[in-house]
N, C-alpha and C positions, 0 to 999 in steps of 0.2 A: 544657420539652419532654422527654419521657421519653428515656432513653438509647437504648433500642431503636429508637424512632421516629426519633431523630436519626441513627442509623446508616443507616437506609434513605433518609432524606432526603439524607444525605451521598452515598449511592450515586447519586442523581439528579444531583448537581453533578459527581461524578466522571465520570459518563457524558456530561454536557454538555461536559466538558473533552475527552473523546475525540472527541466530535462536532466540536469546534473544528478539530482537525487533519485529521479524515477529510473534512469538508466542504471545507476549503481545498484538499486535495490533488485533489479531483474538480472543484471549481468553476472552477479555472483553465482546464481543457480547453475549457469552453464560452466563456470570456471571451477566449481567445487571438485569434480573428479581429478583435475590436474593438481589442485592444491593438496588434496589427500595424498597423491602419489609423490609429490616433491617434499612436502613438510612432514609426511608420515603422522598426520594428526589422527586422533581417535574419533570414533563416531560421536561421542559427546562434544568434542571440540568442533566437529563439523556443524552440529546443531547450533552451537553458540556463534560460530562465524556468521551463520545466516540469521539468527534470531536476536542477538544482542542489539543489532541496529534498530529493529522494530521496537524492542523494549524501551530503549532510551528515547527514540524518536517520539513515540506516543506519550511518554511520560512528561516531556518538556514542552510540548506544543503550546499549552495554555500559558505557561510561564513566559515564553519568548513572545507570544502574541501581546501580552501586557507590556513587556519591556519595550516592544516596538512602538506602541502608542506613546510611551513615556520618553524614550530616548531618541526616537527617530526611526522610521521604518526602513529607509534606505540604509542607514548606518548599521542596523542590526542584520539586515540581509547581507551586506558586504562582509561583516564580521563572520557570519555563518558560512559564506562562500570561501572565505580565507581559511577558516577552521576545517572545512570539508576538504579543501585542496591539500592543506598541510597534513591532515590525517591520511589522505590518499598516498602521499609520499611514504609515510610510515608503513602503510599496508603493502605498497609495491615492493618495498625492500625488506619486509618482515622475514626474519630467518626462522621463526618458530610459530607454532599455532597460537601460543599465548600472546605474542606481540600482535599477531594479525587480529585476534579478538579485541585487544586493546584499541587497535586502530579503528575497528568497526564501531566500537563504543564511542570514540570521539567523532566519527562520521555521523553517528546518530545525533549528537549534540549539534553539529553544524547543520544537518538536515532539518532539525526542529527549529532552527533560526530562520531557515530559508523559506519553508513552505507557507507559514501564516503571513509572513511579511510580503510575499509576492501577491497574495490575495488582497491584503489591506492596501498595498500600493495601487493595485488596479482599481479598488473600490474608491480610493481618494483621488485618483487621476481622471477617471472617465465618468461620464454622466449619460443618463438616458439610453438611447439606442446604441451609442458608442460603447457603453459599458457591456451591453449584451454581446456585441461583437468581440470585445476584449476578453470576456469570460469564455467565449466560444474558442478563441485561439488558445487560451490557457488550458481549457479542458481537453481540447483535441491534442495538445502537446503531450499531456499525461497519457492519453490513450495510445498515441502513436509511439511514444518513447517506451511504453511497456512492451511493445513488440520489437522495437529497434534494439533494445537492450540485449536480448538473447542473440540477435544477429551479430551485433558488434562484439559481444562476448565470445561467441563461437568463432568468429573470424580471428580476433586477437589471440585467443587461446590456441587455436589451431595453427595459425601462421607464425606466431611469435611466442608468447608465454602468458600464463594467467596473470602475471604481474602487470602486464600492459592493460589488463581489464581495469585495474585501479589507476595506473599511470595516465590513462587518457583524461582523467579528471583534472590533472594539473594544468595543461594548456587551456582547457575549457574554463577553469576557474579564473585564469589570468584574463581571458577574453571577456568574461562576465564582469569582472571588477572594473576594467577599463571602460567597457561599454556603458555600464550603469552609471559610473561617475560622470560620463559625458552627456547622457541622455535622460536620466531619471531625476526628477526633483525630489528633495527631501520633504517629508511631511511628518507631523507629530501632533499630539494634542496641544492646544494652546494653554490649558491649565496643567500645572505641575501636579502629577499624581504621586502619592506616597507609595512605596513598594511594600506589598503584603508578603513579608518573608515567611510567616507561619503558613499562610495560605499556599504559597509556592511549595513549601516542604510537604504539606498535606496532599497537594495535587500530585507531586512526584510519587509519594507513597501509594496514593489511590490508584493512579493509572499504571505505575510500575508493577504493583502486586497483581492487578487485574490482568494485564497483558502477560505477565509471567505465568499466572495460573492457566490462562487460555492456551499459551504456547506449549507449556510443559506437561499439561494434563495427560496427554497420551503416553508420554515417556515415563512420568513418575507414577501414574495411576490416578484416576479421578477421585477415588475414595480409599481403596486399599493400596498400600505401597507395593511397588514391584519388588520381587525377591532380590535381596542383595543390593538395594538402592543405595548409591553413594552420590554425594553432592560435594564437588570440589575435593574429592579424596576422603571425605568424612562419611561414615556409614550411618544412614538414617536409622534411629533406634526404635521407631514406633511402627506398629502395623498399619496405622492410618497414614495415608499419603500426606506429604506437605501441601498438596494443592488445596484441600479444604481450609487449612490455616491461612494460605495466601488469600483465598476469597473472604475469609473472616476479617483479615486485615483490610481488604478492600472495603468491606461494609462499614467497619469502624471508621476508617479514614473518610469515607463518603459522608457519614453523619457529622463527624467533626468538621469537615471542610465546609459543609452547608451552614452549620451552626456558627462557625467562626466568621464566614462571609456575611451572614445576616447581622451578626453582632457588630462587625465593623461598619456595615452600612447604617445601622441605627445610630452609631456614634458619629456619623458624618465622615468616617474614614473611607479610604479606597480599598475594597476587597479585590482579590485577584480576578474574580468574575463578578461583573455587575449583574446580579440576579434579575434586575429589571428587564434585561434582554429577553428573559424567558417569558415575559408578558407579551412579547411580540409574537403573534400566532404564526406568522410565516417563518420566523427564526426557530421557534420551539418545534413546530411540526416538521419543518424542513430538516432539522437535525435528527429527528426520529427516523424520517424517511431515508436520510443519508446513511445512518448507521445500518438500517436493514438492507438497503441496496448494496452496501459495501460487503455484506456477508457473502453475497454471491457474485459480485461484479468481476473479480479476477479469479474465480474458481477454475475456469478453463486453463488459465496460465499456470496454475499450481500443478495440475496433474498431466496436462497434455504433453509437455516436453519429456517427462519421464516415460510416458507410454510410447511416444514416437521413437525415442532412443533405444529403449530396452525391449520393446515388443516388435516394432517395425524395423529396427536396425538403423535409424537415422544417426548421423553424427551431429555434433553441436552446430556446425555451420548450416547444415541442411535444415535443422529445426528452426534456426533463425530466419532462413530464407522463407520457410513456409509461413512463419508468423508475420512476415511482411504484409500478408493479406489483411491482418488485423490493423496494421499501421495505415495501410491504404484506405481502409474503411473509415478510420478515425479522421484522417486528413480530409476526406470528402465531407465528413460531418462538419468540419470547421467552416467550409464554404456554405453548407446548407444552413447551419445555425446563424451565420452572419446575415444571410439573405432573409431569414424569418424574423430576425431581431427587430422588435418594435412593431411588427405586423401580426405576429402570432404570440399569444401569451406564453411566457417562458415555461410555465408548468405544463402546457400542452406539449412543448418540445421535449421536456423531461420525460413525459409519459411515452411519447413516440420512441425516444431513445431506449428506455427500459424495455419496451415491447420488442424492439429490434434485438436487444441483448438476449431476451428470453428465447426468441426464435433462433438466433445464432447458436446459443449454447445447446438448446434442445436438438437442433439439427445435427450439430457435431456429436452429441451424445448418442444419437441413433446410428451414426456412421461408425463409431468406434467398435472395433472388433479385432481379433488376432490376425485376420487376413483382410483388413479393411482396404477399400480403394481410397487412398489418402487424398487423391485429387479432389474429391467432393468436400474435403475440409476447407479448401480455399474459399469458395463462396460463403460457407458457414462462418468462417473467421472474418470475412469482409463485412458481413451483416452484423456480427457481434461487435467489431471495431467501430462500425458506423454508430451503433447504439451507445457505446462507451463515449465516443466523441460528443454526441448530442447530450447525453444525460449528465455527464460529469460536470461540465462547465455550467450548463443552464440550471442545474440543481443548486450549485454554489451561488449563482446569481439570485435565485429565488430565496435562499436562506438569508443572504445579506441585503436583500432589496430594501428592507425597512430599518436596517441597523444604522444609527447615526454614524457619519463618517468618523467622528472623533473617537468612536468606540469600535472601529472596524478591526483593529488589531485583536481585541478581545473576541469579537465575533468570529474572525477568521480562525483564531486559535481554537475556539470551541467547536466550530464545524469541522476543522481538520482533525481534531481529536475524536469526534464522533466517527469520522470515516476510518481512522486508524484503529480504533477499538473494534469497529465493525469488521475491518479486514482481518484483525488478529483472531476474532471469534470465528470468522469464516474459514481461515487457515486451519484453526484447531478442529472445527467440525468437519470440513471437507477432507482434511488429511485423515481424520479418524474414519470417515466413510470409505475413503480410498483403500486404506490399509486393512481395515477390519473386513471389508467386503472381499478384498483379495485373499486374505488369510482364510476366511470362512469357505469361499468357493474352492480354493486350492485344497484345503483339508478334506472337503467332501469329495472332490474329484479323486484324490489319492486313495481315500478310503474305498471308493467304488472300484478303483483299479486293483485293490488288494495289496497296496503297499503297507508294510508293517507300520504300526503307529509311531514307533520311535524314529524310523527313517522319515516318515511323513512329517513329523514335528520338526525334524532338522531342516527339511526342505522348506517348509512353510516359514520357519524363523529366518532362514537365510534370505528368502525372497522378500519378505516384508521388511526386515531390518535394513536391507540394502536398497530399499525403495525400487526394487525390480532389477538392480544391477546384476544379481546372481543368475538371472535367466540366461545371460550370454554364456556363463560357465556350464550350465546344464545343456545348452544347445551344442556346445563344443564336444560333448561326450556322446557318441552314437548310442551307447547303452542307456542313456538318460533321455532319449528323444521323446518318449511318451510323457515323461514327467515335465520336460521342457514345454511341450504343447499345452499341458494342463496349466502350467505357470503362466504362459502367454495368455491363455483364455481367461484365467482368474484375474490377472492384472488388467486386462481389457474390461472385464466386468466391473472391477473396482473403479476404473477411470470413468466408465459410463455412469455408474452410480453417483460418483462425485460430481460429474457435470450436470446430471439431472437434479441433484440436490441443490446445486448452485442456481439452476433455473427456478426451482421452487422458492428459494429465498427472494429472487428477483420478482416473482409473482406477488409475494407478500409486500415487497417494496413498492411495486406498482400500486397496490391497494392503498399503501400509506400515503401516496402522493395526493389522493383525493381529499385529504385533510388540509391541503395547502390553498384551497380556494382557487381564484382565477390566476394568481401569480402576477398580477399587474401591480406596479408600484403605486401606492396611494397618493404620494406627494409629487408635485410637479417640480423637478429639479432644475436649477439654473446651471449654466455651464461653468460658472465660477465656483471655487471652493466655498464652503459654508463659513460663516464668521467664526465658528468654534474651531475651525481647522486651520492650522498654520502650515503653509506650503512655502518652501524656500527654493531658490534657484539651485541648479546643479552645481 
């Protein structure tokens, strides 16, 4: 097989590796109700099944980005795929909630090995216009798989079992390993880097405590601890929530991490992050833009499936089918981005993509209601998916465009971390908007209807704590018809508020892209790898 053809075939397998972690992160949301029913897990365990993956994933991205530069990008990615597939075996056979949570923890480790290495492999393999096309394929894969995940999860859960939602990763992992070994060349830094163990530990503490605080703030209380708060069976003894302490740890770890890295740099040692990368304006400003955009980019996917199932009465498979419109838009964006690559500055494509996301989310937000005509969601989701496909890949290209190839692992890890931290912050804020708005509107409606306060509080708590699942029980009781209607309206208002808030974040992100300049690469790249980059045959 010709070398050029092999590179493009290798891109296919790299994109499938990205699909593995994206599908898994979305597929679980659809499978959770069946998991609860079979394993009898508590509401706290439900949260950790969903959240421990994100926590570990974001905490380790920087570390494995640096490891990839040092030990080989293809090698680290293949180890990550193997770890991910092996942990999927554990998840698919997990007899208890505790083992399922452990499996998700290990999946987060594997995912953190895969994502930054896929980016750095693309960055070291492709040049010029080809790189733009490659990043377009990579980004559109993320957008498309974010929609395919719920569809696949709904079908597997409905037709077979929730365990197949994890089991599907095993054959995919085998295909990826074989394909990458045959088509992707190894690359690494030519200079041997020392491993910054202290920096790695501080980065894990930094991002772990930050993501923990963002995710658990609504559950534990942002400042005042929730009544009867228990953590792992241990009763929290203070009136102040643990979240401020988590953020304090984040701040201390950040200061120590920066000081330690600068100190190692002055000594001529290798820090976990080469802070000189932040002197590259496209990299620095691009990371800021990526973080802000990520706050709102998947806001619709957070709330929409809950609203479709619990207000409009869709089942998991129907939700997945509707979200195919998002995937379609994203795949169309892949072709559009490839056609514009090298002809239109990448930052312009990013802005067009973010604008399309804003239009799609706002459109959907105004459609949402207790008796919405859901058919109008299809074009809204298609526009939104088109925007995700354009913006995700091209913004990545802009961020990494001036990063030396030998530092692409670090650069990829940093930009991936920015996105994950932004996503975690977005989930925390948009989830708070969704459930706070739902609770407030429902409480006011029940008060206007003359429902006694004690009964109203019970209803509000049930609807909010179940993320809307309690609405079906209310509808099943004819005597509760008025309350059920109020709950459907309140949850619709919360979903709309969440979607419009996400659109607001994207507006801010669009503004942030104007600090990126033209988005054109300043250096003229050759097609061959740079001297500092060592590339080996497959």
